[in-house]
All heavy atoms as a GROMACS GRO file, in nm:
protein
  581
    1CYS      N    1  10.444  10.778  10.296
    1CYS     CA    2  10.429  10.714  10.167
    1CYS      C    3  10.397  10.567  10.197
    1CYS      O    4  10.438  10.506  10.288
    1CYS     CB    5  10.564  10.726  10.095
    1CYS     SG    6  10.600  10.883  10.034
    2TYR      N    7  10.314  10.521  10.104
    2TYR     CA    8  10.280  10.381  10.098
    2TYR      C    9  10.286  10.335   9.956
    2TYR      O   10  10.219  10.395   9.865
    2TYR     CB   11  10.146  10.361  10.154
    2TYR     CG   12  10.115  10.218  10.184
    2TYR    CD1   13  10.122  10.160  10.309
    2TYR    CD2   14  10.080  10.122  10.084
    2TYR    CE1   15  10.092  10.034  10.341
    2TYR    CE2   16  10.045   9.988  10.109
    2TYR     CZ   17  10.055   9.947  10.230
    2TYR     OH   18  10.032   9.814  10.258
    3ALA      N   19  10.361  10.239   9.927
    3ALA     CA   20  10.382  10.186   9.788
    3ALA      C   21  10.298  10.067   9.749
    3ALA      O   22  10.280   9.974   9.840
    3ALA     CB   23  10.525  10.158   9.754
    4LEU      N   24  10.241  10.065   9.645
    4LEU     CA   25  10.152   9.954   9.594
    4LEU      C   26  10.214   9.889   9.467
    4LEU      O   27  10.237   9.970   9.367
    4LEU     CB   28  10.014   9.989   9.571
    4LEU     CG   29   9.933  10.034   9.691
    4LEU    CD1   30   9.804  10.103   9.649
    4LEU    CD2   31   9.893   9.919   9.768
    5PRO      N   32  10.243   9.760   9.463
    5PRO     CA   33  10.298   9.703   9.339
    5PRO      C   34  10.187   9.699   9.234
    5PRO      O   35  10.073   9.655   9.260
    5PRO     CB   36  10.336   9.563   9.381
    5PRO     CG   37  10.254   9.530   9.497
    5PRO     CD   38  10.223   9.659   9.566
    6THR      N   39  10.219   9.741   9.114
    6THR     CA   40  10.113   9.746   9.002
    6THR      C   41  10.150   9.658   8.886
    6THR      O   42  10.070   9.644   8.805
    6THR     CB   43  10.086   9.890   8.962
    6THR    OG1   44  10.208   9.940   8.910
    6THR    CG2   45  10.036   9.969   9.071
    7MET      N   46  10.270   9.606   8.883
    7MET     CA   47  10.316   9.538   8.765
    7MET      C   48  10.327   9.389   8.784
    7MET      O   49  10.373   9.319   8.700
    7MET     CB   50  10.462   9.596   8.722
    7MET     CG   51  10.461   9.746   8.694
    7MET     SD   52  10.368   9.792   8.549
    7MET     CE   53  10.468   9.729   8.418
    8GLU      N   54  10.274   9.338   8.894
    8GLU     CA   55  10.279   9.200   8.922
    8GLU      C   56  10.150   9.128   8.897
    8GLU      O   57  10.134   9.002   8.931
    8GLU     CB   58  10.323   9.178   9.072
    8GLU     CG   59  10.452   9.237   9.103
    8GLU     CD   60  10.481   9.241   9.248
    8GLU    OE1   61  10.402   9.187   9.335
    8GLU    OE2   62  10.596   9.273   9.291
    9GLY      N   63  10.046   9.186   8.835
    9GLY     CA   64   9.929   9.122   8.804
    9GLY      C   65   9.805   9.173   8.897
    9GLY      O   66   9.827   9.225   8.999
   10ALA      N   67   9.687   9.151   8.849
   10ALA     CA   68   9.568   9.196   8.917
   10ALA      C   69   9.555   9.136   9.060
   10ALA      O   70   9.512   9.207   9.158
   10ALA     CB   71   9.446   9.176   8.837
   11ALA      N   72   9.579   9.009   9.074
   11ALA     CA   73   9.568   8.942   9.201
   11ALA      C   74   9.668   9.002   9.307
   11ALA      O   75   9.625   9.022   9.419
   11ALA     CB   76   9.586   8.786   9.188
   12SER      N   77   9.779   9.032   9.264
   12SER     CA   78   9.880   9.089   9.356
   12SER      C   79   9.840   9.224   9.387
   12SER      O   80   9.851   9.268   9.504
   12SER     CB   81  10.024   9.086   9.284
   12SER     OG   82  10.110   9.152   9.367
   13LEU      N   83   9.788   9.301   9.301
   13LEU     CA   84   9.738   9.443   9.332
   13LEU      C   85   9.622   9.427   9.429
   13LEU      O   86   9.617   9.503   9.521
   13LEU     CB   87   9.699   9.507   9.197
   13LEU     CG   88   9.642   9.652   9.214
   13LEU    CD1   89   9.745   9.743   9.291
   13LEU    CD2   90   9.609   9.710   9.079
   14ARG      N   91   9.534   9.334   9.406
   14ARG     CA   92   9.414   9.326   9.502
   14ARG      C   93   9.468   9.299   9.640
   14ARG      O   94   9.425   9.360   9.742
   14ARG     CB   95   9.329   9.214   9.453
   14ARG     CG   96   9.204   9.194   9.552
   14ARG     CD   97   9.118   9.079   9.502
   14ARG     NE   98   9.065   9.108   9.371
   14ARG     CZ   99   8.958   9.178   9.351
   14ARG    NH1  100   8.901   9.239   9.454
   14ARG    NH2  101   8.912   9.197   9.240
   15ARG      N  102   9.557   9.205   9.660
   15ARG     CA  103   9.614   9.178   9.796
   15ARG      C  104   9.681   9.302   9.851
   15ARG      O  105   9.673   9.331   9.972
   15ARG     CB  106   9.705   9.057   9.789
   15ARG     CG  107   9.635   8.926   9.760
   15ARG     CD  108   9.731   8.807   9.773
   15ARG     NE  109   9.847   8.813   9.678
   15ARG     CZ  110   9.851   8.762   9.563
   15ARG    NH1  111   9.738   8.707   9.505
   15ARG    NH2  112   9.958   8.772   9.484
   16ALA      N  113   9.760   9.368   9.764
   16ALA     CA  114   9.830   9.492   9.813
   16ALA      C  115   9.730   9.598   9.864
   16ALA      O  116   9.750   9.670   9.969
   16ALA     CB  117   9.918   9.542   9.704
   17VAL      N  118   9.627   9.616   9.794
   17VAL     CA  119   9.519   9.714   9.826
   17VAL      C  120   9.454   9.673   9.963
   17VAL      O  121   9.422   9.758  10.048
   17VAL     CB  122   9.419   9.743   9.720
   17VAL    CG1  123   9.311   9.826   9.759
   17VAL    CG2  124   9.489   9.801   9.594
   18ASP      N  125   9.423   9.544   9.977
   18ASP     CA  126   9.374   9.493  10.104
   18ASP      C  127   9.476   9.525  10.217
   18ASP      O  128   9.424   9.561  10.327
   18ASP     CB  129   9.349   9.346  10.098
   18ASP     CG  130   9.221   9.315  10.004
   18ASP    OD1  131   9.153   9.406   9.972
   18ASP    OD2  132   9.213   9.194   9.967
   19ARG      N  133   9.598   9.498  10.199
   19ARG     CA  134   9.696   9.532  10.297
   19ARG      C  135   9.697   9.675  10.331
   19ARG      O  136   9.710   9.721  10.448
   19ARG     CB  137   9.836   9.477  10.256
   19ARG     CG  138   9.848   9.329  10.266
   19ARG     CD  139   9.999   9.280  10.246
   19ARG     NE  140  10.061   9.336  10.125
   19ARG     CZ  141  10.060   9.267  10.008
   19ARG    NH1  142   9.992   9.151   9.992
   19ARG    NH2  143  10.120   9.329   9.910
   20PHE      N  144   9.692   9.761  10.226
   20PHE     CA  145   9.693   9.910  10.237
   20PHE      C  146   9.572   9.943  10.329
   20PHE      O  147   9.583  10.022  10.423
   20PHE     CB  148   9.683   9.985  10.103
   20PHE     CG  149   9.642  10.118  10.119
   20PHE    CD1  150   9.722  10.215  10.162
   20PHE    CD2  151   9.513  10.166  10.077
   20PHE    CE1  152   9.690  10.351  10.176
   20PHE    CE2  153   9.470  10.290  10.092
   20PHE     CZ  154   9.559  10.383  10.138
   21ALA      N  155   9.452   9.887  10.303
   21ALA     CA  156   9.332   9.932  10.376
   21ALA      C  157   9.351   9.894  10.519
   21ALA      O  158   9.314   9.966  10.610
   21ALA     CB  159   9.212   9.863  10.316
   22ALA      N  160   9.411   9.780  10.546
   22ALA     CA  161   9.438   9.741  10.686
   22ALA      C  162   9.532   9.838  10.749
   22ALA      O  163   9.516   9.869  10.872
   22ALA     CB  164   9.489   9.590  10.689
   23CYS      N  165   9.641   9.878  10.680
   23CYS     CA  166   9.735   9.962  10.730
   23CYS      C  167   9.671  10.100  10.764
   23CYS      O  168   9.688  10.164  10.879
   23CYS     CB  169   9.846   9.992  10.646
   23CYS     SG  170   9.975  10.103  10.694
   24ALA      N  171   9.593  10.148  10.674
   24ALA     CA  172   9.520  10.279  10.697
   24ALA      C  173   9.420  10.275  10.813
   24ALA      O  174   9.412  10.368  10.886
   24ALA     CB  175   9.449  10.328  10.573
   25ARG      N  176   9.360  10.162  10.827
   25ARG     CA  177   9.267  10.143  10.943
   25ARG      C  178   9.343  10.137  11.072
   25ARG      O  179   9.296  10.196  11.177
   25ARG     CB  180   9.195  10.011  10.925
   25ARG     CG  181   9.071   9.990  11.011
   25ARG     CD  182   8.996   9.858  10.994
   25ARG     NE  183   8.972   9.832  10.854
   25ARG     CZ  184   9.042   9.739  10.787
   25ARG    NH1  185   9.136   9.661  10.849
   25ARG    NH2  186   9.018   9.710  10.659
   26GLU      N  187   9.449  10.079  11.072
   26GLU     CA  188   9.541  10.076  11.203
   26GLU      C  189   9.602  10.200  11.232
   26GLU      O  190   9.638  10.228  11.348
   26GLU     CB  191   9.648   9.961  11.178
   26GLU     CG  192   9.595   9.825  11.189
   26GLU     CD  193   9.705   9.716  11.167
   26GLU    OE1  194   9.822   9.754  11.209
   26GLU    OE2  195   9.677   9.617  11.107
   27HIS      N  196   9.630  10.289  11.132
   27HIS     CA  197   9.703  10.411  11.152
   27HIS      C  198   9.613  10.534  11.108
   27HIS      O  199   9.643  10.604  11.022
   27HIS     CB  200   9.830  10.412  11.073
   27HIS     CG  201   9.932  10.309  11.119
   27HIS    ND1  202  10.004  10.322  11.226
   27HIS    CD2  203   9.955  10.180  11.072
   27HIS    CE1  204  10.065  10.215  11.245
   27HIS    NE2  205  10.047  10.129  11.155
   28ARG      N  206   9.515  10.555  11.194
   28ARG     CA  207   9.419  10.666  11.171
   28ARG      C  208   9.489  10.797  11.186
   28ARG      O  209   9.428  10.903  11.136
   28ARG     CB  210   9.298  10.644  11.255
   28ARG     CG  211   9.221  10.517  11.244
   28ARG     CD  212   9.098  10.530  11.176
   28ARG     NE  213   9.028  10.410  11.150
   28ARG     CZ  214   8.913  10.393  11.120
   28ARG    NH1  215   8.834  10.493  11.114
   28ARG    NH2  216   8.858  10.268  11.096
   29GLU      N  217   9.606  10.798  11.249
   29GLU     CA  218   9.669  10.924  11.280
   29GLU      C  219   9.736  10.974  11.144
   29GLU      O  220   9.783  11.093  11.134
   29GLU     CB  221   9.768  10.916  11.389
   29GLU     CG  222   9.894  10.833  11.358
   29GLU     CD  223   9.886  10.683  11.357
   29GLU    OE1  224   9.772  10.631  11.370
   29GLU    OE2  225   9.996  10.619  11.341
   30LEU      N  226   9.747  10.890  11.037
   30LEU     CA  227   9.812  10.916  10.913
   30LEU      C  228   9.702  10.956  10.813
   30LEU      O  229   9.596  10.897  10.823
   30LEU     CB  230   9.896  10.806  10.869
   30LEU     CG  231  10.007  10.755  10.965
   30LEU    CD1  232  10.081  10.628  10.898
   30LEU    CD2  233  10.108  10.872  10.983
   31THR      N  234   9.744  11.031  10.718
   31THR     CA  235   9.652  11.077  10.600
   31THR      C  236   9.721  11.010  10.476
   31THR      O  237   9.835  11.024  10.457
   31THR     CB  238   9.642  11.226  10.586
   31THR    OG1  239   9.580  11.270  10.705
   31THR    CG2  240   9.562  11.258  10.468
   32PHE      N  241   9.634  10.943  10.392
   32PHE     CA  242   9.683  10.875  10.274
   32PHE      C  243   9.609  10.942  10.156
   32PHE      O  244   9.490  10.938  10.141
   32PHE     CB  245   9.644  10.731  10.278
   32PHE     CG  246   9.716  10.655  10.383
   32PHE    CD1  247   9.661  10.641  10.518
   32PHE    CD2  248   9.843  10.605  10.365
   32PHE    CE1  249   9.722  10.570  10.611
   32PHE    CE2  250   9.911  10.532  10.472
   32PHE     CZ  251   9.854  10.518  10.594
   33LEU      N  252   9.690  11.010  10.071
   33LEU     CA  253   9.645  11.064   9.949
   33LEU      C  254   9.671  10.979   9.831
   33LEU      O  255   9.784  10.961   9.788
   33LEU     CB  256   9.711  11.207   9.934
   33LEU     CG  257   9.701  11.309  10.039
   33LEU    CD1  258   9.784  11.430  10.018
   33LEU    CD2  259   9.555  11.340  10.073
   34VAL      N  260   9.577  10.900   9.782
   34VAL     CA  261   9.589  10.800   9.694
   34VAL      C  262   9.588  10.853   9.551
   34VAL      O  263   9.500  10.943   9.519
   34VAL     CB  264   9.489  10.695   9.703
   34VAL    CG1  265   9.496  10.583   9.600
   34VAL    CG2  266   9.487  10.635   9.848
   35THR      N  267   9.682  10.812   9.465
   35THR     CA  268   9.681  10.861   9.326
   35THR      C  269   9.607  10.748   9.246
   35THR      O  270   9.562  10.652   9.300
   35THR     CB  271   9.828  10.864   9.271
   35THR    OG1  272   9.882  10.730   9.274
   35THR    CG2  273   9.907  10.968   9.345
   36ALA      N  274   9.588  10.769   9.115
   36ALA     CA  275   9.521  10.669   9.026
   36ALA      C  276   9.616  10.551   9.009
   36ALA      O  277   9.664  10.532   8.901
   36ALA     CB  278   9.484  10.738   8.900
   37VAL      N  279   9.646  10.475   9.117
   37VAL     CA  280   9.735  10.369   9.117
   37VAL      C  281   9.709  10.272   9.009
   37VAL      O  282   9.589  10.228   8.990
   37VAL     CB  283   9.726  10.300   9.258
   37VAL    CG1  284   9.799  10.171   9.259
   37VAL    CG2  285   9.776  10.394   9.370
   38GLY      N  286   9.803  10.231   8.929
   38GLY     CA  287   9.793  10.133   8.830
   38GLY      C  288   9.743  10.178   8.701
   38GLY      O  289   9.733  10.104   8.608
   39CYS      N  290   9.698  10.299   8.694
   39CYS     CA  291   9.625  10.356   8.576
   39CYS      C  292   9.723  10.426   8.481
   39CYS      O  293   9.682  10.494   8.386
   39CYS     CB  294   9.517  10.445   8.610
   39CYS     SG  295   9.384  10.354   8.708
   40GLY      N  296   9.852  10.404   8.501
   40GLY     CA  297   9.943  10.460   8.409
   40GLY      C  298  10.019  10.346   8.334
   40GLY      O  299   9.959  10.283   8.255
   41ILE      N  300  10.147  10.332   8.360
   41ILE     CA  301  10.232  10.235   8.288
   41ILE      C  302  10.187  10.092   8.318
   41ILE      O  303  10.197  10.005   8.226
   41ILE     CB  304  10.376  10.251   8.335
   41ILE    CG1  305  10.462  10.182   8.234
   41ILE    CG2  306  10.407  10.207   8.471
   41ILE    CD1  307  10.608  10.207   8.237
   42ALA      N  308  10.111  10.066   8.421
   42ALA     CA  309  10.064   9.925   8.448
   42ALA      C  310   9.948   9.899   8.358
   42ALA      O  311   9.918   9.779   8.334
   42ALA     CB  312  10.029   9.918   8.598
   43GLY      N  313   9.883   9.986   8.303
   43GLY     CA  314   9.774   9.968   8.203
   43GLY      C  315   9.638   9.937   8.254
   43GLY      O  316   9.559   9.898   8.166
   44TYR      N  317   9.610   9.946   8.376
   44TYR     CA  318   9.477   9.920   8.430
   44TYR      C  319   9.386  10.049   8.405
   44TYR      O  320   9.442  10.155   8.394
   44TYR     CB  321   9.474   9.888   8.574
   44TYR     CG  322   9.548   9.767   8.614
   44TYR    CD1  323   9.676   9.765   8.666
   44TYR    CD2  324   9.491   9.640   8.580
   44TYR    CE1  325   9.748   9.644   8.706
   44TYR    CE2  326   9.562   9.522   8.613
   44TYR     CZ  327   9.680   9.526   8.676
   44TYR     OH  328   9.746   9.417   8.703
   45THR      N  329   9.260  10.027   8.396
   45THR     CA  330   9.169  10.140   8.381
   45THR      C  331   9.119  10.175   8.527
   45THR      O  332   9.118  10.088   8.619
   45THR     CB  333   9.057  10.109   8.298
   45THR    OG1  334   8.975   9.998   8.358
   45THR    CG2  335   9.095  10.059   8.164
   46PRO      N  336   9.065  10.288   8.548
   46PRO     CA  337   9.002  10.326   8.675
   46PRO      C  338   8.888  10.221   8.709
   46PRO      O  339   8.864  10.198   8.822
   46PRO     CB  340   8.949  10.469   8.658
   46PRO     CG  341   9.044  10.526   8.555
   46PRO     CD  342   9.078  10.412   8.459
   47GLN      N  343   8.815  10.177   8.617
   47GLN     CA  344   8.705  10.078   8.627
   47GLN      C  345   8.755   9.958   8.690
   47GLN      O  346   8.684   9.884   8.752
   47GLN     CB  347   8.633  10.062   8.500
   47GLN     CG  348   8.547  10.178   8.453
   47GLN     CD  349   8.630  10.289   8.392
   47GLN    OE1  350   8.749  10.273   8.350
   47GLN    NE2  351   8.577  10.411   8.385
   48GLU      N  352   8.877   9.914   8.654
   48GLU     CA  353   8.944   9.792   8.707
   48GLU      C  354   8.994   9.816   8.853
   48GLU      O  355   8.984   9.720   8.933
   48GLU     CB  356   9.047   9.746   8.617
   48GLU     CG  357   9.004   9.703   8.478
   48GLU     CD  358   9.116   9.666   8.391
   48GLU    OE1  359   9.211   9.765   8.364
   48GLU    OE2  360   9.122   9.562   8.330
   49VAL      N  361   9.054   9.926   8.879
   49VAL     CA  362   9.126   9.951   9.002
   49VAL      C  363   9.034  10.014   9.112
   49VAL      O  364   9.042   9.965   9.222
   49VAL     CB  365   9.252  10.046   8.978
   49VAL    CG1  366   9.324  10.065   9.109
   49VAL    CG2  367   9.343   9.983   8.874
   50ALA      N  368   8.952  10.104   9.081
   50ALA     CA  369   8.883  10.175   9.182
   50ALA      C  370   8.795  10.080   9.269
   50ALA      O  371   8.801  10.102   9.397
   50ALA     CB  372   8.781  10.277   9.119
   51PRO      N  373   8.728   9.976   9.218
   51PRO     CA  374   8.653   9.885   9.310
   51PRO      C  375   8.744   9.822   9.416
   51PRO      O  376   8.688   9.784   9.523
   51PRO     CB  377   8.595   9.786   9.209
   51PRO     CG  378   8.580   9.864   9.082
   51PRO     CD  379   8.699   9.944   9.078
   52LEU      N  380   8.862   9.810   9.381
   52LEU     CA  381   8.966   9.744   9.489
   52LEU      C  382   8.973   9.836   9.619
   52LEU      O  383   9.005   9.783   9.721
   52LEU     CB  384   9.091   9.717   9.427
   52LEU     CG  385   9.106   9.632   9.301
   52LEU    CD1  386   9.255   9.636   9.251
   52LEU    CD2  387   9.052   9.499   9.321
   53PHE      N  388   8.946   9.963   9.595
   53PHE     CA  389   8.956  10.061   9.700
   53PHE      C  390   8.825  10.082   9.777
   53PHE      O  391   8.817  10.179   9.859
   53PHE     CB  392   9.012  10.190   9.647
   53PHE     CG  393   9.156  10.183   9.619
   53PHE    CD1  394   9.209  10.141   9.497
   53PHE    CD2  395   9.261  10.220   9.724
   53PHE    CE1  396   9.351  10.134   9.480
   53PHE    CE2  397   9.396  10.217   9.699
   53PHE     CZ  398   9.433  10.176   9.578
   54ARG      N  399   8.724  10.007   9.747
   54ARG     CA  400   8.589  10.036   9.813
   54ARG      C  401   8.601  10.036   9.961
   54ARG      O  402   8.549  10.121  10.029
   54ARG     CB  403   8.491   9.927   9.771
   54ARG     CG  404   8.354   9.958   9.812
   54ARG     CD  405   8.249   9.877   9.750
   54ARG     NE  406   8.242   9.873   9.605
   54ARG     CZ  407   8.200   9.978   9.526
   54ARG    NH1  408   8.147  10.080   9.580
   54ARG    NH2  409   8.205   9.960   9.397
   55GLU      N  410   8.671   9.935  10.029
   55GLU     CA  411   8.685   9.933  10.168
   55GLU      C  412   8.771  10.051  10.223
   55GLU      O  413   8.728  10.118  10.321
   55GLU     CB  414   8.755   9.802  10.212
   55GLU     CG  415   8.776   9.790  10.361
   55GLU     CD  416   8.852   9.670  10.406
   55GLU    OE1  417   8.876   9.576  10.320
   55GLU    OE2  418   8.899   9.661  10.514
   56ALA      N  419   8.874  10.080  10.150
   56ALA     CA  420   8.962  10.204  10.197
   56ALA      C  421   8.884  10.333  10.185
   56ALA      O  422   8.899  10.423  10.262
   56ALA     CB  423   9.084  10.204  10.111
   57ALA      N  424   8.793  10.339  10.086
   57ALA     CA  425   8.714  10.461  10.062
   57ALA      C  426   8.628  10.504  10.191
   57ALA      O  427   8.604  10.620  10.200
   57ALA     CB  428   8.628  10.448   9.939
   58ALA      N  429   8.597  10.408  10.263
   58ALA     CA  430   8.511  10.438  10.381
   58ALA      C  431   8.592  10.496  10.491
   58ALA      O  432   8.534  10.537  10.596
   58ALA     CB  433   8.442  10.306  10.420
   59LEU      N  434   8.722  10.484  10.486
   59LEU     CA  435   8.811  10.526  10.599
   59LEU      C  436   8.831  10.683  10.589
   59LEU      O  437   8.855  10.736  10.482
   59LEU     CB  438   8.945  10.462  10.584
   59LEU     CG  439   8.932  10.308  10.599
   59LEU    CD1  440   9.075  10.246  10.581
   59LEU    CD2  441   8.889  10.265  10.740
   60PRO      N  442   8.820  10.744  10.706
   60PRO     CA  443   8.829  10.896  10.707
   60PRO      C  444   8.968  10.955  10.678
   60PRO      O  445   8.980  11.066  10.640
   60PRO     CB  446   8.786  10.931  10.851
   60PRO     CG  447   8.826  10.808  10.937
   60PRO     CD  448   8.801  10.691  10.843
   61ASN      N  449   9.069  10.875  10.673
   61ASN     CA  450   9.207  10.918  10.656
   61ASN      C  451   9.260  10.881  10.511
   61ASN      O  452   9.382  10.899  10.482
   61ASN     CB  453   9.308  10.867  10.758
   61ASN     CG  454   9.308  10.714  10.775
   61ASN    OD1  455   9.210  10.648  10.734
   61ASN    ND2  456   9.412  10.663  10.821
   62VAL      N  457   9.168  10.830  10.424
   62VAL     CA  458   9.198  10.783  10.296
   62VAL      C  459   9.130  10.881  10.205
   62VAL      O  460   9.011  10.889  10.203
   62VAL     CB  461   9.173  10.645  10.259
   62VAL    CG1  462   9.197  10.607  10.120
   62VAL    CG2  463   9.259  10.552  10.350
   63TYR      N  464   9.211  10.945  10.105
   63TYR     CA  465   9.148  11.026  10.006
   63TYR      C  466   9.185  10.976   9.871
   63TYR      O  467   9.302  10.964   9.835
   63TYR     CB  468   9.209  11.177  10.019
   63TYR     CG  469   9.177  11.234  10.149
   63TYR    CD1  470   9.244  11.212  10.262
   63TYR    CD2  471   9.064  11.322  10.161
   63TYR    CE1  472   9.208  11.270  10.389
   63TYR    CE2  473   9.025  11.370  10.276
   63TYR     CZ  474   9.096  11.350  10.391
   63TYR     OH  475   9.063  11.408  10.510
   64LEU      N  476   9.080  10.942   9.796
   64LEU     CA  477   9.100  10.876   9.670
   64LEU      C  478   9.088  10.982   9.558
   64LEU      O  479   9.027  11.087   9.580
   64LEU     CB  480   8.982  10.771   9.638
   64LEU     CG  481   8.984  10.658   9.739
   64LEU    CD1  482   8.862  10.568   9.701
   64LEU    CD2  483   9.116  10.576   9.737
   65PRO      N  484   9.147  10.956   9.440
   65PRO     CA  485   9.142  11.048   9.330
   65PRO      C  486   8.992  11.060   9.275
   65PRO      O  487   8.912  10.958   9.284
   65PRO     CB  488   9.237  10.996   9.225
   65PRO     CG  489   9.246  10.848   9.258
   65PRO     CD  490   9.218  10.833   9.411
   66GLN      N  491   8.956  11.167   9.217
   66GLN     CA  492   8.825  11.192   9.167
   66GLN      C  493   8.781  11.086   9.070
   66GLN      O  494   8.676  11.029   9.071
   66GLN     CB  495   8.810  11.337   9.103
   66GLN     CG  496   8.684  11.359   9.039
   66GLN     CD  497   8.570  11.370   9.155
   66GLN    OE1  498   8.597  11.415   9.259
   66GLN    NE2  499   8.450  11.329   9.126
   67VAL      N  500   8.874  11.036   8.978
   67VAL     CA  501   8.836  10.942   8.882
   67VAL      C  502   8.796  10.807   8.953
   67VAL      O  503   8.712  10.736   8.904
   67VAL     CB  504   8.955  10.916   8.784
   67VAL    CG1  505   9.077  10.854   8.850
   67VAL    CG2  506   8.916  10.843   8.669
   68PHE      N  507   8.856  10.769   9.066
   68PHE     CA  508   8.808  10.658   9.147
   68PHE      C  509   8.677  10.677   9.202
   68PHE      O  510   8.586  10.590   9.196
   68PHE     CB  511   8.906  10.616   9.254
   68PHE     CG  512   9.037  10.549   9.205
   68PHE    CD1  513   9.063  10.541   9.069
   68PHE    CD2  514   9.120  10.492   9.297
   68PHE    CE1  515   9.180  10.470   9.024
   68PHE    CE2  516   9.231  10.424   9.253
   68PHE     CZ  517   9.264  10.426   9.115
   69TRP      N  518   8.644  10.793   9.253
   69TRP     CA  519   8.515  10.828   9.307
   69TRP      C  520   8.403  10.823   9.201
   69TRP      O  521   8.293  10.773   9.235
   69TRP     CB  522   8.512  10.962   9.380
   69TRP     CG  523   8.573  10.956   9.512
   69TRP    CD1  524   8.693  11.021   9.550
   69TRP    CD2  525   8.526  10.881   9.629
   69TRP    NE1  526   8.718  10.992   9.687
   69TRP    CE2  527   8.620  10.913   9.734
   69TRP    CE3  528   8.420  10.805   9.652
   69TRP    CZ2  529   8.602  10.849   9.864
   69TRP    CZ3  530   8.407  10.745   9.776
   69TRP    CH2  531   8.498  10.775   9.877
   70GLU      N  532   8.440  10.857   9.084
   70GLU     CA  533   8.340  10.856   8.971
   70GLU      C  534   8.300  10.714   8.945
   70GLU      O  535   8.189  10.690   8.923
   70GLU     CB  536   8.404  10.923   8.847
   70GLU     CG  537   8.409  11.079   8.863
   70GLU     CD  538   8.496  11.143   8.752
   70GLU    OE1  539   8.533  11.074   8.656
   70GLU    OE2  540   8.523  11.261   8.763
   71VAL      N  541   8.400  10.629   8.948
   71VAL     CA  542   8.367  10.484   8.923
   71VAL      C  543   8.289  10.430   9.046
   71VAL      O  544   8.192  10.353   9.023
   71VAL     CB  545   8.504  10.406   8.900
   71VAL    CG1  546   8.476  10.259   8.900
   71VAL    CG2  547   8.571  10.450   8.774
   72LEU      N  548   8.338  10.452   9.161
   72LEU     CA  549   8.267  10.398   9.286
   72LEU      C  550   8.125  10.446   9.295
   72LEU      O  551   8.036  10.373   9.343
   72LEU     CB  552   8.342  10.435   9.407
   72LEU     CG  553   8.478  10.357   9.416
   72LEU    CD1  554   8.557  10.414   9.540
   72LEU    CD2  555   8.462  10.204   9.419
   73SER      N  556   8.096  10.566   9.248
   73SER     CA  557   7.961  10.626   9.264
   73SER      C  558   7.869  10.572   9.148
   73SER      O  559   7.747  10.570   9.164
   73SER     CB  560   7.962  10.770   9.253
   73SER     OG  561   7.999  10.817   9.129
   74GLU      N  562   7.922  10.497   9.047
   74GLU     CA  563   7.841  10.445   8.945
   74GLU      C  564   7.770  10.319   8.987
   74GLU      O  565   7.671  10.281   8.935
   74GLU     CB  566   7.925  10.408   8.816
   74GLU     CG  567   7.980  10.522   8.747
   74GLU     CD  568   8.078  10.487   8.632
   74GLU    OE1  569   8.115  10.362   8.618
   74GLU    OE2  570   8.117  10.572   8.565
   75ARG      N  571   7.826  10.249   9.087
   75ARG     CA  572   7.788  10.114   9.136
   75ARG      C  573   7.688  10.124   9.243
   75ARG      O  574   7.678  10.195   9.320
   75ARG     CB  575   7.902  10.027   9.166
   75ARG     CG  576   7.996  10.016   9.052
   75ARG     CD  577   8.121   9.948   9.083
   75ARG     NE  578   8.211   9.950   8.976
   75ARG     CZ  579   8.246   9.848   8.907
   75ARG    NH1  580   8.207   9.727   8.938
   75ARG    NH2  581   8.331   9.856   8.809
   0.00000   0.00000   0.00000
C-alpha cells in the first residue's frame, strides 16, 4: 500500500505524486495498482489529477485506472 494525501491542496498532492513515482521507480519489484486518487471526497476531477501521474505512467510496475489513461491519451 502507498497512501497519497488528497485533502491538503493541489500543490501537496503534486509533491506526493512525485514522491510516489520516485518510490515506484526505486522499487520495481513492487506492483502499484493506483485508484482514481483524489477524485472522490477530495473533489478533484480526473482531468486535474491524471496529468500528475504522467511520469509514473511510464513505469512498468504502475497501473493507472482507465479514467486516468483516457485523460492522458487526450494530450
